[in-house]
C-alpha angles and dihedrals in degrees: 000000000000093000092048090051092053091051090056094052114119120244093218120098093221092057089049092053093235115172113259093013123162130208112272095010120132099182124042119236090241092055091045092051092047092051091046093049092049091049093050090047091053091050091050092049091049091050089060102036104040097061090046091048091049091050091051098045098036095086090051090066098041126090121235107247118233131175130198112257131196114243101172143290125306091250090058090074132065128202097236101035128067120221121202120230131183109228137182111244092176118029125229098012099099123223093348090068096050131099138160133255134195111231133192139153118265116263113201090204091060106023101065097165116108112291123230141147092282099060106042083109116041114220120183127188119242091224121100115239090224102067103335101263116154112265124214126224109231103199096186091060098029092232140117112233128195111212093199103066106356100263114165129195130186127236092284093050095255115144113251102165143010133031103315111121099205142010123287115284118257139209130232111246135191135191110217133155092356094306137100114237123198120210137180125327122255135182129237138197125226090282090054090246109161124246130169113271114292129193121257114278095032113119122214102192121097115340091352092084088062098040092055109043120185121273117251089231094059112125114255126217105280121224117275095214096083105046119166117265120256117264115287114272094017113103120221116257 
């Protein structure tokens, strides 16, 4: 009976005995003004919050740019000796965007992971995979040592002691036109399987590879069809 009574209610405010009602009106002026005020308030709030939200979330959906850079010639690097190179992690920001990398030629007797065009030259980051402190290459012991928290990596950059949760990050490399080109950074697990770049402290073995998915902003492998030209005055090999 209650539902039937509601269906028979009039839509006019006069029939419903609403205060201040007018003949033929279905919405009171007070209700109309309240709804209008609330709508205008929502529009005003959106005008302030949406640009700020877009500014805050925009970087989340943008890829980090990275360009191939020349780091030398293949003969500049040896398989059992690391050479240090200053590289640009972030382009066009000066010294703040620079870092260092340890470079050597691939040795099939040591580097047993699958071989392809991107690892003929091995390039390791100088940043510890624990908290990002700079590691030091100790040639006499053939290890990388982190002075911050005692992390130790072997010759291949695989963690052998201390708190690091995975090997040192690596860089894609290419040999083109007689030069060695260095590309974006990537992370690896203990088997040197490649993953997109992860933050320090994020493991990639076992369930770790699923618990710490890649960031959308991680740089992707750039095309190899538009490599930078060799330095002026130095002919390609």
